[in-house]
N, C-alpha and C positions, 0 to 999 in steps of 0.2 A: 520553558516547557511546563514547569510547575504551575505558572500562572494560567497557561492555556488549559491545563487539566482541571484546575479549580474553577475557571470561568471560560469554558469553551466558546462562548459567544464572541470572545475576543478574536478567535480565528475567523469567524464569520465576518466580523467587522473589518479585519485585515484583508479578507478576500475582496470586499467592496472597495476599500481605499486603494488597494494595489492596482485596480483597473484605471486609476487616475494617472499612473505613470505614463509619460509620453512614450508611445510605441516606437518612435523614430521611423526611419525609412523602412518600408515593408516590401518584401518580395513575395507576391502571392503565388508565383510559379513554384515555390519550394514546397507547396502542399499544406499540411496541417500546421497552423501557427499555435505554438504553446507559449502562453504569457505567464508572468509572475502570478497573476490572479488565478490562473488555472492550477498552478502548483500549490497555491494557498488553499484552493478548494479541495485538492487531494489531501492536504494535511487536515483540513476540517473533517473530511469524510473519515480519515483514519482515527482522529480523536473521538468522533461520534461512535465509531465501531468499537473502540476500546471501552467507552462508557457503557455501551450496551452489554458487552461481554462481562464487564465488571459487575453489572447489576444482576447477573444470574445467581440465584441462591445456592448456597452449598448445602450438602446433606447434613441434617442435624446430628445423626449418629451413623457409624459405619454399618452398612448393610440395609439402611432404611432410606427410601426414596423421599424426595421433597414432595409434599402434596401439590397436585397440579394447580389448585386454586391459589396457593401461596406463590408458586412460581409465576403464574400469569399476573398476579397482582404486582409483584416486584418488577417484572419486565414492563408492564403497562405503565408504571410510574415514569419510566424513561421514554418509552415509545407508545403513545396513546393509540387506542384501537383505530381511530380515524385515519391513521397513517396508512391503513390498508387501501385507502382510495388511490394510492400510487401503484398498487400491484397490477391492476389491469393495464396501466400505461406501459409498465416494463414488460408484461406478458405479450401485449399486442406488438410491441416493437421487436421482441425476440422472435415471434412467429413470422413477422414480415422479413426479418433477416434470414431465417432458416428457409423460407419459401422463395427467397430471391434467386434468380438464375445465376447470379454471381455473388456468392456468400462472402468471399474475401473482399470484394469491392464495397459491400454493404456493412462490413464489420466496423470500420471507423465511424460511419454514420450512426450505427447502433450505439456505440460507446459514447459518442457525443450526446445523443438523445437521452441516454440513460443518465449521463452526468447532469444535464440541465434539468430534466423533468422528474428524476427519481432520487439519485444519490445525494446531490447537494441540498435539495429541499428537505430530504429526510434527515440529513446531518444537521441542518439548521433547526429542525424540529427538536432533535435531541439536545442541541446546544442551548436553545432558548428555554430555560426552566423556570424563570421567575421574572418579576417586573424589571429588575436591574438588567437582565439579559436582553429583554425587549428594548429597553432604552439604549443599550449599547449598539445593537444592530440597527435600530431606527435612527440613532444619532449618526452612525457611520453613513447611512444612506443620505441623510440631510447634509452632512459634511461634504460628501462626494458631490452632491447636487450643487452646493454653494461654490465649491472649487471649480467644477466644470462650467457653471454659469458665469463665474468671474472671468475665466479664460475665454469663454465664448464671447462675452461682451467686448473684451479687449480686441479679439480677432475682428469682430464686426466694425469696430470703430477705427482700427488701424489698417484694415484691408489685408489682414494676414490669415483669413479663414479659408474655407473651401470656395471654389469658384461657383458663381451663379450669374448667368447672363453676362459672362465675360469679365466679371469683377470678383475678387476674393473677399466677399462680404458675408458669406454664410458662416454662422457660428457653429463650430463642431467640437469645441473643447479640445482635450488632449487626444481624442480618438482619431482625428484627422479625417480627410475626405474619403478614405476607404471604409470608414464606419460612420457614414454621415448621419445616421440616426442615433448614434450612441449617446451624445450629449443630451439630445431631446428626451431620450428615455430616462436617463439618470435624473435630469432636472425635474421631469414629471413625477417620478417617485418621491423626490424630496418635497415637492409642492403638495402632493396629496397627504403625506404624513403630517406636514405642518398645518394644513387645513383641518385635518381630523383632530390634531392636538389643540389647535386654537378653539375649536368648538367645545372641547372637553374642559379646557382650563378656564380660569377666571383671572380678572385683574390684568396686571402688567404682562404676565406670561401669555395671556390670550392675545393681547395687542402685538407682542413680539412674534408669536407664531403666525398669526394672520398676516402681519406685515412681511415676514419672511416668505410666506407663500406667494404674496403679491409680487415681491421683488423677483422671485424665480420665474415669474411669467415674462419678464423682460428678455432674458436669454432664450427662453422658449420661443418667443416671437421672432427673435433674431436667427433662430435655427432654420426658419422658413419651411418648417415641416408641417404641411397642412394636416396630415394624419394625426400628428402629435397634438395639434391644437384641438382637433375634434375629440380625440381620446381624453384629453384633460378636461374638456368641457363636460363630456359624458360622465367621467369619473367624479368630478366635483358635484354634479347633480346627485349621483348615487350617495356620496358621503353626506350631503345635506339631507337627502330623503331618509337615510338610515338614522341620522341624528334627530331630525324633526321634520315631519311631513309639512307642518305649517310653515316652517322657515324655508323649506324647499319651494313651496308654492309661491311665497313672497319673492324669493330670488328669481324664479322663472318669470314672474310677472314684470319685475323690474328689468330683467334682461331683455324681455320682449319689447318693452318701451324703449330701452337704450338702443337696441338693434334698429328699431323703426326710425329713431332720431338720426342715427348714423347713416342709415340708408337714404334718408331724405336730405341729409346735410351735405356740406361741400366736399367731404372726402373722409378717408379712414386712415389718417396718419401719413407716413411717408409714401412716396409713389411706389417704391419697391414692395413694401408690406401690403399696400392697397391692391396692387396687381396680383400678388400672391393670394390674398384673401378672396379677391373676386374670382380667381381661377377655380375655387372650390365649387361654385355654383355652375360652372361651365364644364365640369369634369365629365358629364354625360353627353351634353349636346355638342360641345366643341373641345374635346380632350386634347391637352398638349401631348408632346411626344412621350414624356415619362408615363403619363396616364394611359396613353394608347398602348405602349409596350407592356404595361401592367395587365391590361385587358387581354393582350395576346398571350402573356404568360399564364394567366388564369385559364384561358381556353386550352393551352398546352397541357396543363396539369389535369384538366378534366378529361381530355382525350387519353392521357396515359392511364387514368383511373378506369376508364371504360374498358380498356383492354386487360386490366388487372383489378377487378372489382373488390374482391374479398381481402386479400393480403397485400395488395399494392405491388409496385415494381421492385421494392426493396429500398432500404434506407440509403440515401445519398446517390440514388440512380436517376434523379430528375435531370441533372446536368448531362448525364450520358445520353439520355433519351430525348432531350429537348428538341434537337434539330429534326428528328424523325417525326415529331408530332406538331411542331410549331407552325403557325400560319405564316405566309410569305411576308406579311407586313411587319413582322417582328424585327427590331433593330439588331445589329450584330453585337452591340455592346453599349455601355454607358460611359460618358466622358467624366473624368474627375480631375481635379487640379487643386493643389495646395502648396505652400512654400516648402514643405518637407518632402513630399513624394513627387512633386512636379505633376506634369500632365500624364495621365494614364487612361487607356480605354479598357474598361473592365467588362468581361463577358457577363451576360445575364444568366446566372447559373441556378436561380431559384425563382419560384413564382411570386415572391413577395406577398405571400398570404399563407400563414402557418397552417390554417385549416386545409387549404388545397394542397399544400406541400405534404401534409400528413396523409391526406386522402390518396394522393398519387403514389406515395412511397410505402404506405402501410395499409391502404385500402379502408374499407368500411370498419374493420376491426380496430384499426388504429385511431380513426376519427371518433368512433363511438367511445373508446377508452378515454381519449382526451376530453371530450365533451362531458362524459360522466364525472371525471375528476374535477374539472372546472365547475360544473354545475353543482356538485356536492359541496364544494368549498363555498360557492356563492350562497347556497341555501343556508349553510351553517352560519355564515357571516351575517346574513340578514336576520335569521332567527335569533341569534345571540346579540344582535345590535352592536356590531363591531364596525364602526364607520371606516376605519383605516383599512381593515382587511377587505371590506366590500369595495372601497374606492380603488385600491391597488389592483384587485382582481378585475374590476370593470375596465380600468385603463388597459390592462394586459389583454383582456378579451377583445377590446376594440382595436388595439394596436395590431393584434394578429390578423385582423381583416386586411391590412395593407402591408404587413411586414412579417418576417419570420426570424428564426434564430441565425446567428452568425456575427462574428466580430467579438472584440474583447468585452463589450457591454453585455453579452449574453450571460456571462457569469453573474453579473448583477441581477439579471432577470431571475436566475435560478435561486439566488439568495432571497429575493423578494417573494417568490413562490413559497419558499420555506418559512419566511416570516408570516405570511398569510396563513399557512397551515398551522403554525404554532399558535396564532391568535384564535383560531377557530377550533383547534383540536383539544385544548385544555380549557375547561370552564374557568372564568375569572377567579373564582374562590380558591382554586387549586393552583393558580399560577403565581403564588406569592403576592396576592392582592391584584385587583384589576389593573392592567396597564393603562391607566387613564390617560397617560401622556400620548398614547396612540389612538385615543378616541373610543375606548370601550365604555359604553354607557353603564352607569350603576343602576 
């Protein structure tokens, strides 16, 4: 505990690493799933709150108040003013909960939303105070990515992963088939951090970082997550653009040439990867069942929002209202299978689009607050030339177009948002030296 109080970023790192614990067989019928990482995130929030309370200045003499300017300066050293960007997110979610027809049903969803988008990011912001803290949290993300990627590669090679096309060849790491996007998310975070670090470093460290980023692309490919592939491509271009526009232009040109050669060549790797890659271009003209269901869920979320335009239907009420608004072609569920959980048919309880989920459950107020928060952080990252922050935020923004929060990996997402906020909220000169290892330009 003394170590955590002296270096609270260790609690943030532990939160990330604890998500790598195998979940074992899961029973989704039991309701809310509380993991070790969730408990670690609560400890992180408690430590951050203690640090903020300890930073309050005491009165210099009995009967005399502390000058407001001094009090603000002391507290702002722990919680930068840019943390206020999280306030509209908390406020909009609270209004949606209070306006919900069933407040008790919406309360757990509000607490979860507050944990992911406000409390844990704010705690990480308080915990990351200097370059060492930045390296601790960033290193934990890279370590978790490496571990998940290694497990995922073993799963794909030995046929012990999640089922795809009748074979257990899909890499899912320790998250299992019930959180099929978990490994792809964590691996992507690690690859973006290593890419940004490789661009900032020189010599052998650069080669090691860029090589590590390239190696993480292997388990990402084996995850068979088309959305994660596109998100990492977009995030990598953002990292390159923020680092150097000329380098980004050269990479785009070389990528276009390589894509042309592959398109005209004999094939694109294994038959499984080739078919999965080819399905991206047919997602509109000839969507497969998963894409078709996603379109139906998006339409469902839009219909719910039209009936609750300003404050939405209430947090966590999409699942309750889905059948009343869903088109008839929506499937009853999605099939999953892995060696731990076996075959299960899971109901489709979210629209698989964070923006539409927020719109349907929190209305225009909630979506505007989220976009304002993400937009502000993106603007700060680009203005301050912080490639890692810009890349992580770009990946998350693209990921939310085809996914939403849920599963053990969501805690990692909240830590990543906090790391991004810490990188853009404090100028490099006041962060114990620029955290060059994560790609902050000098």
